[in-house]
N, C-alpha and C positions, 0 to 999 in steps of 0.2 A: 271725534274721530283725531287724531293727534293730528299735528302740521306739518303737511307735505315737504319731500327733502328733496333737492340736486341730487344728492345719492341714490335717491330712488324713482330715477327719473328714464322714462322708455318711449321709445318711437315704434309706433304700431304704420306698419305700409297696410292699408285696406283697398281693397277690389270693393269700389261702390256701383248702383244703378248711377246712368249719367247725368243727376238729377243733383246740380249742385244744393240743394236743401235737404241734402242726405248727411253734408257737413255740420249743417246747423243740429241736426237730431243727435250726431259723435259728440257734438262740444256740451250741449246740454246734458246728454248720461253722464258721459266722465262727472261735470259738473256737481251731477244729482246724488252721484256718487261720493265726493271726497275731493273727487281728482283736481287736479289746476291744468288746461291747457294752457300750453307755452308755444306751441305755436301750430302750424296747418299750412301744410304746403301741395298744390297740387300737380305731383309729379309728372302724372301725363292727361289728357284727357281726348276717348271718343266719340263715336255715333254709339258707343255699346257699353260702356262705361268709363270713371273716373280712378285714376290712382290716387289714392294721398297720404300721406305720411304726417301722423298724427302725434307731435311729441307733448307728454304730459309730468307730471309730477307728483309721485305716488309720498305716503307716509312711510312704509316698510314693503317688505316682497311682498309679503299676502293680501295689501290694496292694490297693489300692481297688477297682481291676477284678478282682483273683483272687478280692475277698471277695463281690466284684456275683456273678461266674461260678458260685462254690460256692455260694450260692442259687437262683440256677438251674437249677443240678441234683438241687435236693431233689424228689422227688417230692407232687405236688397244691400248689405254689406260682409263682405268676406275679409276676414283676418287673414290676409296672405302670410304674415311676418311681423312679429315682434322683435325689438333691437333694445338690450339692454345700455343705456349709453353710458355707463358706469365703464363695464364688462371692456365696449367696443375704445374706448378710453386707455384700457390697460394694453390693447392688443397688441402684442411685439413686446413690451415695455414702456416704462416714459421716458427714460432717460436713452442718451445714445454718447460715444465719444466723437470729436474731431479736432480734424488739426485746425492749431493756430499758425500756421506759415502755409505759403503756398508750395508744391510738390508737382508744376508743373514742367519744369526742366533736368536734364542732367546735372544745372551746377545746383538747384533747390534739394535733389536727392545727396549728393557727395554731400551738398553741408548740412541735413536735416540727418543724413545715415553712412554711413561708412564713404569716403572714410574718413570724413570731415568730424564727426561724434566721437570720434577714437580721442582725438583731438582734446577732446572736450572731457569726456571720462579719464584722462589723463592726471591733466585739473585738478580731477576732482578729488583723485587717490590722493593727488598732495601737498589738495586744500579742502578738507572736505566740510571746513566752516561755509563753502559756498554752495552747497548741493542744494539748499532755499534759494540761492538766487539764481540758478540756470537750471532747476528743474522742477518739474512741476510739486514738487515733496511743498514749494513754499508755498502752495494753495489747496492743499487738497485733504481733505479731511474722510477718514475712515468709518463709514457708520455700522457698527462691526453687534449681531447676535447671534443667539442661538435658538431664537424661537420658545424658547420656554414661555417669556409673557406678554405678546402679542394686543396690544390695543385693551379690550373687554373681551378677548375670547381666549386668552391662555396658552395651554399651551400645545401652540400646533403647527413648533416643528420648523425650520430654515428654510424651505422651500414656500410654505404657505408665507413665514415670514417676508421674502424677497416684494411683494408688490409696498409693502411699505415700507420697507428702506429703502426701496425708490421712490419712493414719493418725499420721502425725506431730503433725498438724495438733491432732488428737485427743489424743496425749498433753499435746502442750501444754496444752492447756483441762482433763484429767482432773489433772492430777499440779500446773498453778499457774495452773488457772483466766487461763491466757490465752489469747488469743484471737488462733490462729497461722490464716496462711491460703495455700495453697498455689499459687507461681508458679512456671510450669511453663513455660521461655521456648522458644521454635520456632528457637533458634540455637544453636549451637558454638561461634560465635569471639567469641573473647577480649575487644575491643573492644565488641561489641554488646551481648554480656549485661553487663561494666561499664555501656555505654549505659543499658542498659534497666529496670539497678537503680538505678541512682542519679535516674531520671527517676520511679519510682515510691516511693523512699523519704520522700518526704514523708509516706506517711501511714501510716509505722508506727514504732514504736519503736525497733527491734532488726531485723538481718536474720539469718537461715538458712541458710547459705548448704549445700546438702545434694548427695549424689551428683553431685559433679563430678568429670571423670576428670583427676587428675597425668600432668603438672608443670602444668598448664592454672589449675587451682583457687586453686594458690601467687599468683599472679599477681593472678586474679582477687579474691582476697581483701585482698594489701596495697594492690592501687589504688582500693579501694572504700573501707576503713579511712580512705585517706589525702583521699579526697573529703568523707565523708562525716561528719555529728555525730551521728551514731547508733551503736550497736556494732554489729560485724560478728562473727559468728561461724559455722566453719565445723567444723561437727559433726564431721564421719567424722574432720576431723586433730583439733579442741580437745576432744570431748566423750570419743572416745576415749585420749586422754593422761589429763582427769581418771580418768577411772575407774579405767583401770592404774595412775595413783600413785597411788591410793587402795587399789585392792587389795595392789599391791608395799606399799604401809607395812603392813598387817598382817600379809600375808605376813612380810616381814621380822621383826614383833614374837611369831608365830607358832613359828619359828626363832630369832629371837635374836642377830641382825645387826642391820647398822647401812649405810644407806647409802648415804653418805658409800667404805663399806670393799667395797661388792661390785661382782663383774664379771657384766655383762648381756652377754646377745646379743640382738638386734631381726632377727627374720628377715622381709623387706618392706620397702625403703625408697618405698615409694608416700606419698599422703600422713599414712593411719594412723601409720606408720612416722616419717617424720620429725617430727609432731608431737609422739610419745611419745620420741623422742629426746631434742627438745629444754629439753619438761621435765620429762625427768630431769635432764638438766647443769642445767639453773636448782635442783635439789632437790640439790645435788653431788654427784650421781652422776658418776663420772672415769673410768671404765673400762668403755668402749661397744663395741661389736662390733656393724656393721648387717653381714648378710648379706641378697645379692639374687644378681638373675641369676648376676651375674658374679662371684659368691663375697663373700669377707670383703672390703666396701670399706676402700681403706687411701687415706693423704693419698700415697701414693709411686707407686700405678697410674697412670701420665697418659693410660689409654684409658679412664677412667670419662666417661660424660656428664657435662654441665655441674651437673644438679640433685645426681648422687652425690655426683661431684668433690666438690661444695659442702658435704655431710654426710659427707664420709669425712675433710675437712679437720679437722671437728669432733669426731670422734670413736678410737678404736682407738687409742690413742698408742703401742701394743706393736707396730703396725703386722705385727697377725695376717693373713696369707693365707691361702687355702686355699676349702674348701667349709664345708658348715655342721658337720658334725662335726670339723673340725678349732677354726673359732670356740668349740666351746661346749666343747671340751676345758680342765677346770679357773674353769670360771665360775659364779656361783653359780644365774642367774635369766635366765630364757628367756623370750620375748616376743616369738608369733608374733602378726603381720597379714601371711599372703603365701598358700602356696595348702595346699591338701589332700594331707597325707601327706607330707609334707619330713624332719619329722624320724623318725627310728629309734627309738620306745621305748627300746631297748639304748644311744647313744647316755647317755642318761641318765646312764648307769652310769659315764662319765667325766666326770661333772662334779665339782661341789664337794658335800660333804658339806651334807647335808638342802638340796637345789636347792628351785628353783621354777619349775613350768611352765607359762604360760600361753598355751593353742593357742590362737586367737582366731579362725580365719578360718572365715570362716561361706558357706556351711550343714558342711563336713567340714571337722572342723579339721586343724591339721599334726600332730595322734599323738593318737590315742586317747584318751582322758583316761581310761579307767579301763587300760591299759595305761601310760601314764605316772604312772598312779598306784600302779605296783609297784616303782615306782624313787624318784619326786620327794616330799620331803617335802610340798607344798601344790603341787595342782594345779588351774588355772580353764580356765572357756573359757567361747567366748562361748552356750551351747548348752545349754538352759531345764530340760534333763532328769538334768545334774550338776550336783551343788552349787558353788557362786565362779561363778554365772553373771558376766560383765562384760557388763551393760549400757549402752549410754547411756543411756537415759534419767533413769540416777539423776544423770545431772549436768544437762542442757540446761536441766531445765524450770526445777531450783532459781537456776541461774543467769542467766537470763533475769528469772526474777520479782525477782530482786535486785538489775539492772539497772535495769528497767522503774520499780521501785520507787525507784533512787536519781536518775533521771533520767540515766543515764551515756550519756557521749557512746562510750566504748571502751571494750575489754577488754584485759586486760594478762596479761602472763606468771603477776607473784605472785594477781591475782585469781584464776587458773587451778592455783594451787598451795594456795591459801586452800579454796577450792571441795574441792581431791581430799583435803584436810585433813580440813575439813571431813563428806566421806561416811567415813573413814574411821572417824574420832572416833565414828559413829553406834554403830557397834559396840564395846559393853564390855569393858574390862580382863578382866571374867568371862565373855563371851561367844565372844570371838576364841580359835578352834581352827581345825587343816587344813582342814574341812570348813567354816569361817565363818570370812572374812575381808572379806567385803564383804553389807552388809546388804541387803533383800528391797527393791525395786524399790515394794512398797505398803506401806514404812513409810512413814507421812507426816512424819515426824522428814526426814527424807532433805531435801524439798527444803526444807520449812523452816529445814534449818542450812544450807546448802547457799547461800541466799539471804541468811541472816544474814552470813553471812561475805561474799558479792560489796559487800551494801548497805555494812558494816563498812570495807572496804578502799576504797571509792569516797569514802567519809565522810571519812579516814583521811588520802586524798589530797587532797585539798579543803582539808584546813587547814594 
């Protein structure tokens, strides 16, 4: 049985016989089926029945259905209603707009809206450099998607992507006090997406591109960076690369290896893999092999499509060819942003001594972290039920906090490297170990350190 997860948490409202011993039978049945009871509340009690709310966690949707069925089989228990707590959390959406100023009197209205607001608009028309200071623009990010590559769900469209974008906006607010808004575009045409973002850009201080499929996302990002005077950040690329680089920095502290000396294999040549490679090269790693459907990408393979040929031209100096196992022989580091189960844990034995394995495919990684841990010195994944979770929320709130505070017009590779270094060094020398190479997403020092690193780089570049 897989580990249970809060994202598959349900509450069953039960009508039972007026015997409190029945509640114990329910808890026992759920536990026997592999569920975890997290709360039992008696909502009502009378001489002829009890109304009981039982909340429990399951491993997945199928498992939660089995938990309900096992309770239904108990004598004198009626399952009256089942509520999925994750769906309940999304009712009506997860974010809202509230006013920062009181609107209680005629005077309040006349200053916040007409006629007083007209004075501010006229001032901004004459001095547009003050727009960020006198409007929400200075603290607002657009979270833009076309719904073409949402989480591990694929091309599900802009409407279905909206809950994910809402969640991203909520994280911006929680971790960096940034007001972000989901922008879900009803087009997957590159020209239309670029034009749409250019048209809404005056109302935002930054653009966060999200869940746009490769290779289209590369062109969209490049064109928007060239045309806009606000920073454009593709989190699936740059956020992932920052956190991977931070985790790798600390993993190498654990195994006492230097960035410039390690051999790295990156599984996956999509948006995340390309950005990770770019940041690793900028950090001074010179021996990187990228593996994808075509095998190990090499510049002497004329059959590669354009985007992968471009990646091969910057990597694989030893011209390694073959499958993933071939690429891994003698490698110090594996970083997976590809597909579930592509890495046989036994192959890790063929890597260099004190191997580092990052299996980041979601929801199912390239290798079971528990199996990888038998052979690797340091293991990380994208999962929250194992140590060393690689989570983008460590990066993007602090990055945008720093960009907005500094009124930055762009984001550079050097900023990304500084952000990664800031995250890495939140973990102190006496704390870093194989099970703690990355700080908690709830550590308030993380966004503060990242924002300070970004602000410092913007200030340095402007002097």
